C-alpha positions in Angstrom: 124.9 82.1 153.4 121.8 82.8 155.7 120.4 85.0 152.9 120.6 82.1 150.4 118.9 79.7 152.9 116.2 82.3 153.6 115.7 82.9 149.9 115.4 79.1 149.2 112.9 78.6 152.0 110.9 81.6 150.8 110.9 80.2 147.2 109.8 76.8 148.5 106.9 78.4 150.3 105.9 80.4 147.2 106.1 77.3 145.1 103.8 75.5 147.5 101.2 78.3 147.0 101.8 80.3 150.2 100.6 83.9 149.2 102.1 85.3 152.4 105.5 84.2 151.3 105.2 86.3 148.2 104.3 89.3 150.4 107.5 88.5 152.4 109.5 88.4 149.2 108.1 91.8 148.3 109.2 93.2 151.7 112.6 91.7 151.3 113.4 92.4 147.7 111.4 95.5 146.8 113.9 98.0 148.2 116.7 96.2 146.3 114.8 96.1 143.0 113.9 99.8 143.5 117.6 100.6 144.0 118.6 98.5 141.0 116.0 100.4 138.8 116.9 103.8 140.2 120.6 103.2 139.5 119.8 102.4 135.9 117.1 105.0 135.2 118.1 107.9 137.5 114.4 108.5 138.0 112.6 107.8 141.3 109.2 107.6 139.6 110.4 105.3 136.9 112.2 103.1 139.4 109.0 102.9 141.5 107.0 101.9 138.4 109.6 99.3 137.4 109.7 97.9 140.9 105.9 97.6 141.1 105.6 96.1 137.7 108.4 93.6 138.5 106.3 92.2 141.3 103.1 92.2 139.3 104.8 90.2 136.6 106.5 87.9 139.1 103.2 87.2 140.8 101.6 86.3 137.4 104.5 84.1 136.5 104.7 82.4 139.9 101.1 81.3 139.7 101.7 79.5 136.4 105.3 78.4 136.5 106.3 78.2 140.2 108.0 74.8 139.9 110.4 76.1 137.2 111.9 78.8 139.4 115.3 78.1 140.9 116.5 81.5 142.3 113.9 84.0 143.4 116.3 87.0 143.5 117.7 86.3 140.1 114.2 85.8 138.7 113.1 89.2 140.1 116.2 91.0 138.7 115.7 89.5 135.3 112.1 90.8 135.2 113.4 94.3 136.3 116.1 94.3 133.7 113.7 93.5 131.0 111.4 96.3 132.2 114.3 98.7 132.2 115.2 97.7 128.7 111.6 98.2 127.7 111.6 101.6 129.3 114.6 102.8 127.3 113.1 101.4 124.1 109.8 103.2 124.6 111.1 106.5 126.0 113.8 108.9 125.0 115.7 109.9 128.2 114.3 113.3 129.3 116.4 115.6 131.4 115.1 116.2 134.9 114.9 119.9 135.8 117.2 120.8 138.6 114.4 122.5 140.5 112.8 119.1 141.2 116.0 117.8 142.8 116.4 120.9 144.9 112.8 120.7 146.1 113.2 117.1 147.0 116.4 117.7 149.0 114.9 120.6 150.9 111.7 118.8 151.6 113.6 115.8 153.0 115.3 117.8 155.7 118.6 116.3 154.7 121.8 118.3 154.8 122.0 119.7 151.2 125.9 119.5 151.3 125.8 115.8 152.1 123.2 115.2 149.4 125.3 117.1 146.9 128.5 115.2 147.8 126.6 111.9 147.5 125.1 113.0 144.1 128.5 114.0 142.8 130.1 110.7 143.9 127.3 108.8 142.3 127.7 110.8 139.1 131.4 110.2 139.1 130.9 106.5 139.6 128.3 106.4 136.8 130.7 108.2 134.5 133.5 105.8 135.3 131.2 102.8 134.8 130.1 104.1 131.4 133.7 104.0 130.3 133.9 100.3 130.9 132.7 97.6 128.4 129.0 96.8 129.0 129.9 93.2 130.1 132.4 94.5 132.7 130.0 97.2 133.9 127.1 94.7 134.2 129.3 92.4 136.3 130.3 95.2 138.7 126.7 96.4 139.0 125.3 92.9 139.6 127.8 92.2 142.3 128.3 95.5 144.1 125.2 97.5 143.4 122.6 94.7 143.2 124.5 92.6 145.7 123.9 89.4 143.8 125.7 86.2 144.9 128.3 84.8 142.5 126.2 81.8 141.7 123.3 84.0 140.5 125.7 86.1 138.4 127.1 82.9 136.9 123.6 81.8 136.1 122.6 85.1 134.5 125.7 85.4 132.4 126.1 81.7 131.5 129.6 81.5 133.0 131.1 79.2 135.5 131.5 80.5 139.1 135.3 80.6 138.8 135.1 82.6 135.6 132.8 85.1 137.3 135.3 85.5 140.2 138.2 86.1 137.7 136.1 88.5 135.6 135.1 90.5 138.7 138.7 90.7 139.9 139.7 92.1 136.5 136.7 94.4 136.4 137.6 95.9 139.8 141.2 96.3 138.7 140.0 98.1 135.6 137.7 100.4 137.5 140.5 101.2 140.0 142.8 102.1 137.1 140.2 104.5 135.8 140.0 106.1 139.2 143.7 107.0 139.2 
């Protein structure tokens, strides 16, 4: 609830022309947008590019259509989603050489076993999600990966909040059955 209030106040400041509020929004949402893009592209560089371009386009839009914005977080995710779609339309997905992953893990100083476990769990989750219908997968990702509130999901999908709750319940149930 506090996040929704904070977001609404931030949006109001942005709509009134407060540039520092947009900088705050960047600090608040850029890690989330990056994670969203990384989950969908599996490329840190592409995710970084999408995150940056999301805020460039948001800034351009806010300066012209600030009064039309209702939910800042949903607006930013919509821009990121469109950029991800554009990315896949423009580029065939190229395989990342394993040597880059190894170099990154070793350079980070992280325990390679923990990194491998996390990678394998993430790959298993992605594999399970790919087996779901796109609408079901998108609901789960919006709610549990992107951490969007139900009202934002309802707005993005054009469904009522109760329908989103029911669809999420069914989606979780379906994902659980795939895990068994």
